[in-house]
C-alpha atoms as an extended CHARMM CRD file, in Angstrom:
* protein
*
       113  EXT
         1         1  UNK       CA             79.4200000000       73.6070000000      107.2860000000  PROA      1               0.0000000000
         2         2  UNK       CA             82.4950000000       74.2760000000      105.0900000000  PROA      2               0.0000000000
         3         3  UNK       CA             81.2570000000       77.7500000000      104.2450000000  PROA      3               0.0000000000
         4         4  UNK       CA             80.7770000000       78.4890000000      107.9450000000  PROA      4               0.0000000000
         5         5  UNK       CA             84.2790000000       77.2680000000      108.7830000000  PROA      5               0.0000000000
         6         6  UNK       CA             85.7460000000       79.2460000000      105.9150000000  PROA      6               0.0000000000
         7         7  UNK       CA             83.8970000000       82.3690000000      107.0390000000  PROA      7               0.0000000000
         8         8  UNK       CA             85.0570000000       81.8460000000      110.6000000000  PROA      8               0.0000000000
         9         9  UNK       CA             88.6250000000       81.4140000000      109.3800000000  PROA      9               0.0000000000
        10        10  UNK       CA             88.4620000000       84.6510000000      107.3750000000  PROA      10              0.0000000000
        11        11  UNK       CA             87.0350000000       86.5280000000      110.3520000000  PROA      11              0.0000000000
        12        12  UNK       CA             89.8270000000       85.1930000000      112.5430000000  PROA      12              0.0000000000
        13        13  UNK       CA             92.4050000000       86.2600000000      109.9670000000  PROA      13              0.0000000000
        14        14  UNK       CA             91.0230000000       89.8120000000      109.8980000000  PROA      14              0.0000000000
        15        15  UNK       CA             90.9650000000       89.9750000000      113.6990000000  PROA      15              0.0000000000
        16        16  UNK       CA             94.5670000000       88.7570000000      113.9260000000  PROA      16              0.0000000000
        17        17  UNK       CA             95.6380000000       91.2160000000      111.2570000000  PROA      17              0.0000000000
        18        18  UNK       CA             93.8900000000       94.0650000000      113.0820000000  PROA      18              0.0000000000
        19        19  UNK       CA             95.5820000000       93.0090000000      116.3250000000  PROA      19              0.0000000000
        20        20  UNK       CA             98.9610000000       92.9560000000      114.5530000000  PROA      20              0.0000000000
        21        21  UNK       CA             98.3180000000       96.4880000000      113.2840000000  PROA      21              0.0000000000
        22        22  UNK       CA             97.4780000000       97.6640000000      116.8200000000  PROA      22              0.0000000000
        23        23  UNK       CA            100.5820000000       95.9520000000      118.2050000000  PROA      23              0.0000000000
        24        24  UNK       CA            102.6480000000       97.4360000000      115.3890000000  PROA      24              0.0000000000
        25        25  UNK       CA            101.3770000000      100.9280000000      116.1240000000  PROA      25              0.0000000000
        26        26  UNK       CA            102.2720000000      100.6140000000      119.8050000000  PROA      26              0.0000000000
        27        27  UNK       CA            105.7260000000       99.2740000000      118.9960000000  PROA      27              0.0000000000
        28        28  UNK       CA            106.2630000000      101.9790000000      116.3830000000  PROA      28              0.0000000000
        29        29  UNK       CA            105.4020000000      104.6900000000      118.8920000000  PROA      29              0.0000000000
        30        30  UNK       CA            107.7530000000      103.1610000000      121.4810000000  PROA      30              0.0000000000
        31        31  UNK       CA            110.7090000000      102.2300000000      119.2760000000  PROA      31              0.0000000000
        32        32  UNK       CA            110.5630000000      104.0110000000      115.9200000000  PROA      32              0.0000000000
        33        33  UNK       CA            108.6520000000      107.2590000000      116.1240000000  PROA      33              0.0000000000
        34        34  UNK       CA            111.4330000000      109.1860000000      117.8510000000  PROA      34              0.0000000000
        35        35  UNK       CA            113.5510000000      108.9330000000      114.6780000000  PROA      35              0.0000000000
        36        36  UNK       CA            111.1360000000      108.1710000000      111.8360000000  PROA      36              0.0000000000
        37        37  UNK       CA            108.4980000000      110.6640000000      113.0100000000  PROA      37              0.0000000000
        38        38  UNK       CA            104.8170000000      110.4410000000      113.7950000000  PROA      38              0.0000000000
        39        39  UNK       CA            103.8410000000      109.9730000000      110.1560000000  PROA      39              0.0000000000
        40        40  UNK       CA            106.9580000000      108.0510000000      109.0630000000  PROA      40              0.0000000000
        41        41  UNK       CA            108.5200000000      110.9990000000      107.2270000000  PROA      41              0.0000000000
        42        42  UNK       CA            111.9280000000      110.6200000000      108.9070000000  PROA      42              0.0000000000
        43        43  UNK       CA            111.6550000000      113.9300000000      110.7440000000  PROA      43              0.0000000000
        44        44  UNK       CA            111.3620000000      112.5970000000      114.2460000000  PROA      44              0.0000000000
        45        45  UNK       CA            114.6500000000      113.5690000000      115.8330000000  PROA      45              0.0000000000
        46        46  UNK       CA            116.5300000000      116.7120000000      114.8840000000  PROA      46              0.0000000000
        47        47  UNK       CA            119.6490000000      115.9460000000      116.9160000000  PROA      47              0.0000000000
        48        48  UNK       CA            120.8630000000      112.8070000000      115.1400000000  PROA      48              0.0000000000
        49        49  UNK       CA            123.6460000000      112.9480000000      112.5690000000  PROA      49              0.0000000000
        50        50  UNK       CA            121.9520000000      110.7270000000      109.9840000000  PROA      50              0.0000000000
        51        51  UNK       CA            118.6090000000      111.2640000000      108.2870000000  PROA      51              0.0000000000
        52        52  UNK       CA            116.2220000000      108.4090000000      109.1220000000  PROA      52              0.0000000000
        53        53  UNK       CA            114.4140000000      106.8460000000      106.1890000000  PROA      53              0.0000000000
        54        54  UNK       CA            111.1070000000      108.2940000000      105.0780000000  PROA      54              0.0000000000
        55        55  UNK       CA            108.9410000000      105.2010000000      105.4350000000  PROA      55              0.0000000000
        56        56  UNK       CA            106.3460000000      106.6490000000      103.0520000000  PROA      56              0.0000000000
        57        57  UNK       CA            108.6350000000      106.5750000000      100.0130000000  PROA      57              0.0000000000
        58        58  UNK       CA            108.3070000000      104.1770000000       97.1250000000  PROA      58              0.0000000000
        59        59  UNK       CA            111.8480000000      102.9400000000       97.8150000000  PROA      59              0.0000000000
        60        60  UNK       CA            110.8170000000      101.7110000000      101.2660000000  PROA      60              0.0000000000
        61        61  UNK       CA            107.3600000000      100.5340000000      100.2850000000  PROA      61              0.0000000000
        62        62  UNK       CA            108.7150000000       98.5230000000       97.3140000000  PROA      62              0.0000000000
        63        63  UNK       CA            110.7280000000       96.3670000000       99.7030000000  PROA      63              0.0000000000
        64        64  UNK       CA            109.2240000000       92.9520000000      100.2560000000  PROA      64              0.0000000000
        65        65  UNK       CA            107.8540000000       92.0960000000      103.6750000000  PROA      65              0.0000000000
        66        66  UNK       CA            110.8800000000       89.8500000000      104.1420000000  PROA      66              0.0000000000
        67        67  UNK       CA            113.2750000000       92.6980000000      103.3080000000  PROA      67              0.0000000000
        68        68  UNK       CA            111.4960000000       95.0530000000      105.7210000000  PROA      68              0.0000000000
        69        69  UNK       CA            111.5710000000       92.3470000000      108.3700000000  PROA      69              0.0000000000
        70        70  UNK       CA            115.3190000000       91.8450000000      107.9320000000  PROA      70              0.0000000000
        71        71  UNK       CA            115.9140000000       95.5910000000      108.0420000000  PROA      71              0.0000000000
        72        72  UNK       CA            114.0110000000       95.9830000000      111.3100000000  PROA      72              0.0000000000
        73        73  UNK       CA            115.2470000000       92.7670000000      112.9020000000  PROA      73              0.0000000000
        74        74  UNK       CA            118.8860000000       92.7270000000      111.8310000000  PROA      74              0.0000000000
        75        75  UNK       CA            119.6620000000       96.1350000000      110.3420000000  PROA      75              0.0000000000
        76        76  UNK       CA            120.0870000000       94.7320000000      106.8260000000  PROA      76              0.0000000000
        77        77  UNK       CA            120.5960000000       97.5850000000      104.3780000000  PROA      77              0.0000000000
        78        78  UNK       CA            121.5660000000      100.1510000000      107.0030000000  PROA      78              0.0000000000
        79        79  UNK       CA            124.9350000000      101.7800000000      106.5500000000  PROA      79              0.0000000000
        80        80  UNK       CA            125.0230000000      104.2010000000      109.4540000000  PROA      80              0.0000000000
        81        81  UNK       CA            122.6860000000      102.6880000000      112.0140000000  PROA      81              0.0000000000
        82        82  UNK       CA            121.6640000000       99.0830000000      112.2810000000  PROA      82              0.0000000000
        83        83  UNK       CA            118.3400000000       98.5930000000      114.0350000000  PROA      83              0.0000000000
        84        84  UNK       CA            118.9480000000       94.9590000000      115.0290000000  PROA      84              0.0000000000
        85        85  UNK       CA            115.8090000000       94.8780000000      117.1690000000  PROA      85              0.0000000000
        86        86  UNK       CA            115.9190000000       91.0720000000      117.2070000000  PROA      86              0.0000000000
        87        87  UNK       CA            119.1940000000       91.3160000000      119.0890000000  PROA      87              0.0000000000
        88        88  UNK       CA            117.6070000000       93.8110000000      121.4790000000  PROA      88              0.0000000000
        89        89  UNK       CA            114.8490000000       91.3910000000      122.4980000000  PROA      89              0.0000000000
        90        90  UNK       CA            112.0560000000       92.0280000000      120.0100000000  PROA      90              0.0000000000
        91        91  UNK       CA            110.4540000000       88.7510000000      118.9240000000  PROA      91              0.0000000000
        92        92  UNK       CA            109.3910000000       87.6700000000      115.4350000000  PROA      92              0.0000000000
        93        93  UNK       CA            105.7150000000       88.4550000000      116.0370000000  PROA      93              0.0000000000
        94        94  UNK       CA            106.5280000000       92.0050000000      117.1440000000  PROA      94              0.0000000000
        95        95  UNK       CA            108.7760000000       92.6090000000      114.1390000000  PROA      95              0.0000000000
        96        96  UNK       CA            106.0930000000       91.2610000000      111.7970000000  PROA      96              0.0000000000
        97        97  UNK       CA            103.5990000000       93.6450000000      113.4380000000  PROA      97              0.0000000000
        98        98  UNK       CA            105.9650000000       96.5370000000      112.7080000000  PROA      98              0.0000000000
        99        99  UNK       CA            106.1900000000       95.4610000000      109.0530000000  PROA      99              0.0000000000
       100       100  UNK       CA            102.3850000000       95.5140000000      108.8720000000  PROA      100             0.0000000000
       101       101  UNK       CA            102.2980000000       98.9570000000      110.4600000000  PROA      101             0.0000000000
       102       102  UNK       CA            104.9970000000      100.4030000000      108.1730000000  PROA      102             0.0000000000
       103       103  UNK       CA            102.8590000000       99.3830000000      105.1870000000  PROA      103             0.0000000000
       104       104  UNK       CA            100.1670000000      101.8140000000      106.3810000000  PROA      104             0.0000000000
       105       105  UNK       CA            102.4310000000      104.7650000000      105.6460000000  PROA      105             0.0000000000
       106       106  UNK       CA            102.1970000000      104.1130000000      101.9020000000  PROA      106             0.0000000000
       107       107  UNK       CA             98.4290000000      104.2160000000      102.0230000000  PROA      107             0.0000000000
       108       108  UNK       CA             98.2970000000      107.4470000000      104.0020000000  PROA      108             0.0000000000
       109       109  UNK       CA            100.9240000000      109.2140000000      101.9160000000  PROA      109             0.0000000000
       110       110  UNK       CA             99.0550000000      108.5220000000       98.6740000000  PROA      110             0.0000000000
       111       111  UNK       CA             95.8610000000      109.9500000000      100.1500000000  PROA      111             0.0000000000
       112       112  UNK       CA             97.5250000000      113.1440000000      101.3470000000  PROA      112             0.0000000000
       113       113  UNK       CA             99.8270000000      113.8450000000       98.3710000000  PROA      113             0.0000000000
């Protein structure tokens, strides 16, 4: 019985994580892609004065989940442009989904480089 419950719990965790990744992808496309680019390289918008971060870099990927969360939610670490999506109505679950999605850029960049 315990093994079954544990297995069910793990399956639920994977499903929730997959859902968060899907939610994160949708949010990224709506809110982030226009500046950070389709693949997170920071080449999304040619008309802005600042260069958006390349989300694939080690500097970004070394940030803890908490640091990424604070950057997205409150603009922590931004000098020129503070995201502050929490102040714009994005909830904690949505921001966490974006953190999960941003982590995928490290995996894809290592495969392609």
